[in-house]
C-alpha positions in Angstrom: -34.2 224.9 160.2 -35.4 221.8 158.2 -32.2 221.3 155.7 -34.2 220.1 151.8 -31.6 219.4 150.3 -30.6 215.2 149.0 -28.4 214.0 146.8 -26.2 215.8 144.5 -27.4 218.8 146.1 -26.6 217.4 149.8 -23.9 219.5 151.8 -21.5 217.7 153.2 -23.1 215.9 157.1 -21.8 214.2 159.9 -24.2 213.3 161.8 -26.5 215.2 160.6 -25.4 218.4 161.2 -23.2 220.5 158.4 -19.6 220.4 158.0 -18.0 222.8 157.2 -14.0 222.9 156.7 -13.4 227.1 157.3 -15.0 229.4 158.4 -16.9 231.1 155.4 -18.3 227.9 154.1 -20.8 228.5 157.1 -21.1 232.1 156.6 -22.2 231.2 152.9 -24.9 228.5 154.2 -26.3 230.8 156.4 -26.3 233.7 153.7 -28.1 230.4 151.6 -30.4 229.7 154.5 -31.1 233.5 155.3 -32.2 234.1 151.4 -33.8 230.6 151.7 -36.4 231.7 155.1 -36.9 234.8 154.1 -37.0 235.2 149.8 -39.0 231.7 149.3 -40.5 231.6 152.4 -38.0 228.0 153.6 -38.5 226.9 150.6 -35.1 225.4 149.1 -36.0 223.8 145.9 -35.1 227.3 144.0 -32.0 227.4 145.7 -31.6 223.4 145.0 -32.1 224.1 141.3 -29.0 226.8 141.0 -27.4 224.5 143.1 -27.1 221.2 140.9 -26.9 223.4 137.3 -23.4 225.0 138.9 -22.6 221.4 140.4 -23.2 220.0 136.4 -21.6 223.3 134.9 -18.2 222.0 136.5 -18.5 219.1 138.7 -14.9 219.7 139.5 -15.4 222.6 141.3 -15.3 221.8 145.3 -18.8 221.6 147.0 -18.8 224.7 148.8 -17.7 226.3 145.8 -20.4 225.7 144.0 -22.7 226.3 147.1 -21.4 230.0 146.7 -21.9 230.4 142.9 -25.8 228.9 143.4 -26.2 231.2 146.2 -24.6 234.3 143.3 -27.3 232.7 141.4 -30.4 232.5 143.6 -29.9 236.0 145.0 -29.2 237.9 141.0 -32.3 235.9 139.5 -34.0 236.3 142.1 -33.1 240.7 141.8 -31.9 240.9 145.5 -28.7 241.8 144.3 -27.4 242.5 140.5 -24.0 241.0 139.3 -21.7 243.5 139.9 -22.9 243.8 143.5 -22.1 240.7 143.8 -18.7 240.9 143.1 -17.5 243.9 145.3 -19.0 241.5 148.4 -17.0 239.2 147.3 -14.1 241.2 146.6 -15.0 242.9 150.1 
Protein backbone atom coordinates (compact mmCIF):
# COMPACT_ATOMS: atom_id res chain seq x y z
CA UNK A 1 0.00 0.00 0.00
CA UNK A 2 1.33 3.40 -0.94
CA UNK A 3 0.53 6.10 1.59
CA UNK A 4 0.10 9.18 -0.56
CA UNK A 5 0.11 11.81 2.17
CA UNK A 6 2.65 14.56 2.62
CA UNK A 7 3.01 18.00 4.18
CA UNK A 8 0.81 18.62 7.23
CA UNK A 9 -1.22 15.52 6.33
CA UNK A 10 1.78 13.19 6.57
CA UNK A 11 1.76 10.80 9.52
CA UNK A 12 4.82 10.64 11.77
CA UNK A 13 7.35 8.25 10.23
CA UNK A 14 10.52 6.43 11.14
CA UNK A 15 12.52 4.87 8.30
CA UNK A 16 9.61 5.58 5.97
CA UNK A 17 7.08 3.67 8.10
CA UNK A 18 4.22 5.23 10.11
CA UNK A 19 5.00 5.59 13.82
CA UNK A 20 2.35 4.74 16.41
CA UNK A 21 2.72 5.58 20.09
CA UNK A 22 -0.32 3.52 21.09
CA UNK A 23 -2.17 0.52 19.62
CA UNK A 24 -5.32 2.55 18.93
CA UNK A 25 -3.34 4.78 16.55
CA UNK A 26 -2.39 1.79 14.42
CA UNK A 27 -6.02 0.63 14.41
CA UNK A 28 -7.25 4.05 13.28
CA UNK A 29 -4.59 4.05 10.56
CA UNK A 30 -5.71 0.60 9.43
CA UNK A 31 -9.37 1.63 9.39
CA UNK A 32 -8.56 4.67 7.26
CA UNK A 33 -6.46 2.57 4.89
CA UNK A 34 -9.32 0.09 4.54
CA UNK A 35 -11.90 2.78 3.84
CA UNK A 36 -9.61 4.45 1.30
CA UNK A 37 -8.86 1.14 -0.43
CA UNK A 38 -12.44 -0.07 -0.63
CA UNK A 39 -14.53 3.07 -0.93
CA UNK A 40 -12.14 5.38 -2.78
CA UNK A 41 -10.16 2.87 -4.88
CA UNK A 42 -6.93 3.71 -3.05
CA UNK A 43 -7.24 7.46 -3.65
CA UNK A 44 -6.14 9.21 -0.46
CA UNK A 45 -7.24 12.68 -1.70
CA UNK A 46 -10.67 12.65 0.02
CA UNK A 47 -9.10 11.57 3.31
CA UNK A 48 -6.29 14.09 2.90
CA UNK A 49 -8.84 16.91 2.54
CA UNK A 50 -10.62 15.79 5.71
CA UNK A 51 -7.31 15.56 7.59
CA UNK A 52 -6.07 18.97 6.49
CA UNK A 53 -9.43 20.45 7.56
CA UNK A 54 -9.28 18.65 10.92
CA UNK A 55 -5.77 19.98 11.58
CA UNK A 56 -6.75 23.51 10.51
CA UNK A 57 -9.88 23.44 12.70
CA UNK A 58 -7.91 22.50 15.83
CA UNK A 59 -4.16 22.90 15.30
CA UNK A 60 -3.47 22.21 18.98
CA UNK A 61 -5.02 18.73 18.74
CA UNK A 62 -2.65 15.75 18.70
CA UNK A 63 -1.93 14.39 15.21
CA UNK A 64 -3.61 11.00 15.63
CA UNK A 65 -6.66 12.67 17.21
CA UNK A 66 -6.91 14.79 14.05
CA UNK A 67 -6.53 11.60 11.99
CA UNK A 68 -9.48 10.11 13.94
CA UNK A 69 -11.59 13.23 13.38
CA UNK A 70 -10.77 13.10 9.67
CA UNK A 71 -11.78 9.44 9.48
CA UNK A 72 -15.09 10.28 11.16
CA UNK A 73 -15.76 13.01 8.59
CA UNK A 74 -14.79 10.72 5.74
CA UNK A 75 -17.11 7.86 6.72
CA UNK A 76 -20.00 10.20 7.51
CA UNK A 77 -19.47 12.24 4.34
CA UNK A 78 -19.30 9.08 2.22
CA UNK A 79 -22.53 7.84 3.77
CA UNK A 80 -20.87 4.76 5.25
CA UNK A 81 -22.05 5.55 8.80
CA UNK A 82 -24.16 8.23 10.43
CA UNK A 83 -22.76 10.43 13.20
CA UNK A 84 -24.73 8.52 15.83
CA UNK A 85 -23.31 5.20 14.64
CA UNK A 86 -19.78 6.62 14.71
CA UNK A 87 -20.31 7.90 18.27
CA UNK A 88 -21.62 4.50 19.40
CA UNK A 89 -18.65 2.68 17.87
CA UNK A 90 -16.19 5.06 19.50
CA UNK A 91 -17.88 4.51 22.86
CA UNK A 92 -17.56 0.72 22.53
